[in-house]
N, C-alpha and C positions, 0 to 999 in steps of 0.2 A: 398482498403486501403487508406486513405487519406493523404494529405500532400506529395505525392509520395512515403511513407512509406511503406515497405513489411510487417509490421507490426501493428496491431490496436493501435489505438492514443485515449487515453481516457482522462477525465478531473475528477478532485475528486469534487464530491458533497456529501450533508449530507442526511441521511434518515430523513424519517418524525419523526422518533423517537427521533432524536436529540432536546436536549432543544434549540439550537440556532444553526445555520450553524457555520461548523469547520473554524476555521481562514484559514487554508491552501487550501480551496475549494471555488466553487462558491458561493457567498455571497446571495442566496435566495435558498427556500424551493424548492425541489426536481422538484415538476411540474412546477416550474417557472424556473429552469437552464435548463432543457433538451432541450426546444426549442431554444435558443440562441446559444446553443453548437451544435445541429444539423444544423443550419445555417450556422455555422461556417464552417462545414465539419469533425467534430470529429465524430469516430466510435462508440463511448460507453461512459460510465463513470464506475469510483471503487466509488462505494457508501460507505459511511461511516456510520455505525450503532452502536446504542447504545444499545436497547433492543428490537430487532426484532429477531423472529424466523421463522420456516418454515411456520406457517400460514400467515404470510405478504409476502411470495414469489409472489402469483397472481398479487397481487395490485401493487406491486414493478415494476414486469417487464410490466404489463400493462402501467405503467405511462412512464417508459423510451421507450419501443417500441413502444408507441403512436407517440411518438417524431422521430421516425426511427433510434432510437440508441439501443446499446445492453449493457446488465449489464456484465461488464469483470470482476470484480471482488469485493469482501466485504471487506473491512476494519473494525477494530475493535476500533480504536482510542479513541471514545467518552467514550466507557466505562470506561478508565482511566481519560480522558482530562476532561469528564463532571461531572463524578461521583466517580471518586478518587478510583476506586476497581481495584485492583490488584492480582496477582500471589504469591507476596510476603508481603503482609501485615501481620503484628504480629496476627492481630485477623485471628482465623478460621473463623468465620463467613463470614468477609470479602472476605477472600479466596474461600470460597465455593460460595459466590455470584459472583464474578468475574468468576469463572470457569463456572459456572450455566449461565453466559451471554455470554461467550464465545462459549458455545456448542449450545446454541441458534444461534448463527451466522454462526456456522458450518453447522446448520442443514437448514438454510436459503439458504447458499451457495450451499448447496447439493441438496435443491429444483432448484436453479436456474442454477446449473451443470457448477459454476464458482469456481475458488479456493479462499481459506479464509487467510487473512492476518494477522500476528500477530506483533504487534509494541510494544509500551510502556505500555500495561497492564501487561507485565511481572514485571514490578516495579523496585524498587531499596533497595539496600541493607543498612540495620542499622547495628550500632556498636555493634559485639558481636553475630551478628545473622547470618553472612554471609554464613558459611554452610548449617545450616538449611534451609536458603531463598533460596539458589539454588538447595537443594532436593525438596523443596515444587514446585518450578517453573518447574523443570525437570519431575516431576512426573504429573503435570498438563498439561504440554505440550505434553508429550507421550499420556495421555488421549484425548487430544485435535486432535491431528495429527491421532489417530485410528478413533475418532470419524468421523472426517472430512472425512477419506477414504472411511470408510462406509456408509456414506452418499451421494457418488459421487462427493464430493470435494476433494482438497489437502492443505494442509498447505504449506504457504509462510510465511519464516520467516525472519524479516528486521533485519538486523543489524543496531543498533540505537546507536548515540555517548551517551556517559557515562554521559551527562548533562541530559538524560531523563531517562537512565536505566543502571544498573549495568550488565546486563546479555547479551552478546553476541554481543559484541561492533562492530566488524570486521568481514567480511567475511569470514575469517579461523576459527574466535571461532564460528559463527555460523553453519558452515558446519560440525564442529566437533562433535557440539550436534546432527545436523539432523540426521549425519550417525549412531547415537545409537540408532535412533527412530524406531517403528516397523511398520510404516506406510509411504509411499511415502511423501517427502516434499523436497520444493525447496527455493530458496531464493528470496527476493524483494532487489533490490540495489537502493537506494536512493543516489542522488548525493552531496545532502546537510550533509546528516550523515556521509559520507565516507570523505568529505572534513573536517568535525569536527574531526575526528579521524586521520587525516593526512596520509590517505590512497588516492594513486592514482588513481584519478578515471577513467580513460581510462585503467589504468593496471588490476584494478579490474574488471572491465567490460570485458575485454579481455579475463581474466582468468577463470571467471566465467559465462561466457554467456549462456553456456550450461546446467547450474543448475540455471539460473536465470530464474523467471516465470515473473518477472515485473521489468522495471527499471523507477523509478520516477525521474523527473527531476524539477530543478529550477536553477537560476540564482545565479552563485558562490558569496558569501559573503553576499549578500542582500537577498538570499531566495525569491526571486519576479521572474516575469514572465521572460522568455528567453528573449535574446535579439540577434539581427541578426549578432552582431561582437562576439558572444560568439565564441572562436576558440576550444572549446572543442567538439560543436556538431558535426561537421564531424567526428571527431576522434572517437566518441563515438558510432556513427553510421555506422562507418567503424567497429569499434572493434565488435558490436553487428552482423554485416553480417558474418564477417569471423570466429567469435566465433560459430555460428551456433545457435543463438538465435532464440527462437520459441513464446517466450511471448507478451507480449503488452507494451506500453509505457504510463506511466501516466504523467501528469502536475499537480505537487503537491508544490505550492506555495502561497505565500501572494497575495493578490488581489489588492493592490495599491488603494481601493476607488473604483474601477469598475471591477466587474469581466469579464463583457462583453468585455472591453477593454484589460484586463490580458489577457484572452483566446485568443483575437485576435492575439495580440504581441506573445504569445507564438507559437501560429499556424505558424505566419509569419517566425519566427526565426528557427522553424524545417522545414518548404517547403524550406526555404533558404538554410538548411544543409544538406536536401535529396539529393541537386543537386551531391553530391559526389557519390552518388549511382548510379547515371544512367550512 
């Protein structure tokens, strides 16, 4: 493992199907991003996809593995961020299209043998439609979770702040929902979203380490690259180890105009913090 960590370390990258690189990931096409990340010592990548399915798995794996990295997870943020498709849109056609895209991503994840991450594509509530929209989302995610499991993947639900979605904003809310699913599911915890919901990040990680498949990291307040003086990092790593975490870590943050330098800064910060584990 990299950086003296007992878990794989990934960086967020954009799939070739994205219209532009995602702003919280390496600002370059996939083939150009994996080389610098491998040179820095990252173990793998978390790939954000927009419209990729199982037929794209071989090409994606080949690009990533040629650099000596692994695909650790498939993210679905661009489905909403770039195409405005959500599971709670008032239009039935938009909802069907959103689920179609997510099911394709689940099949891609299954072909790669990695988890599928669901974030903002679940959408936001509109006045007078809350109960119906919640039902639409719950039914769709139930379908998605079963599809992921049937394809050899598993769903990871990310609690996100209410600035981006109306559903499952905290770990407790997300777990209450995943407990109702007919397929295995875990959480993705993101330090930025936890902080935005006034959730104590270290406590949340300590409490939910065993049911968390991935921890996404960014600097507090700025959501930029990590810094070596961030006092949360040693505490977070300790909480992960004590809690029995078996997933991976992902850097998901702004790039400050230079992705290679941003990735290096975060790498250095985690390397420094990992000393607490020795």
